N, C-alpha and C positions, 0 to 999 in steps of 0.2 A: 727666688723671692716669692713667698707665699701670697703676698699682697696683689701680685699680678695675676693670680689663678683665682678666679670668682668662685670655683668650686670649694677650693680650700678655705677662703675667707668665709664663705657660707657655713661650711663645716664647723669653723671655730665659733662662730655667732651661735650657731645651734648647740654646741657642747656647752658652751659658757653662759647659756641663757635657758629660762624655761619658755618654750614656744606656746603660744596659744594658737594651735593650729587651725581652729575654726575661725578665729579672729584674723588670722592670717589670710586665710582664704576669702573671707569677707572683704577684706580692705584690697586684696589684689583684684577681686571683682569690682569693687567700687572705683578703683582707679584704672581699670581696663589693662591690667598688666598679667593676668593669669598666664598667657602663653610664655612671657618672659620668665615668670616665676618657675613654670615646669620645665623650661629649658635649663635654668639655673639649678633648680633641685635634682635635675637628672644628672647633673656633674657630682652630686653628693653621694656619699656612701650609703647604700641601701638601707642599712640598719639605724641610720639618723633620722630618716624621715618616716613617720607611720605609714605603713602600707596602704591603709585606707585613703589617707590624704593624698599620697602619691597617685593612687589609681583614680581618685576623684578629680584630681587636677588634670591628670594626662587625658582621662575622657573628654573633660571640657575642652582641653587644647585641640584634641581630635575634632570634636564637634564644631568648634571654632573654624579649624582649617576646612571642613567640608562645607560649612555656611559660606565661607569666603569663595571656594570653588563654585558653588552654586549661585552665588551673586555675580561672579565674572561670567558664568555660562549664561545667565539671564541677560546680562548686559550686551553679550556678544550676540545673542538670538535677537534682541530688540534692534541693535545696530545693523544687523545682516536684513532684517525685515525693512528697516527704513532705507537702506542702501538699494535694495531691490525696487522700492517705491521712487527711488531718484530723490530722496529727501536726505539732505546733508545737515547735520546739526552744526551751528556754528561752533568754532573752537572752544569758546567759553563753556558752552552747554556740555560739549562732550567731556570737558575737564570735570565739570561738576558731577555729571552723572557717574563718571568713572570714580572720582573721589568718594561718593556717597556709597557706591556699591562695592568698592573694594578698599576703601580707607587708604588708597594709594595717592600720591600726588603727581603721578606720572601724567603727563598730557599724551593722550592717544590721538 
């Protein structure tokens, strides 16, 4: 069943419509779904997505991953400094800091 395969469904949409690739990128950015769009379009046959668009999206996806790693590293560094000083953040504050730096809802 093609409907269960997101890549095939995306291919059908691309084939049967004229895609405004610049508009799609802007909307994906506006709604903060560029990584999800990159993952989806990486399932689509290469010739259906303009190479420049795919490259732009994948570069931003990679930059986003590097940003997330940097945020996590920064958080861990601050947490380690506070731990060495014997300062324990209340659970709620640890949750907020983690949520704002990694966009994760995991409580640490």
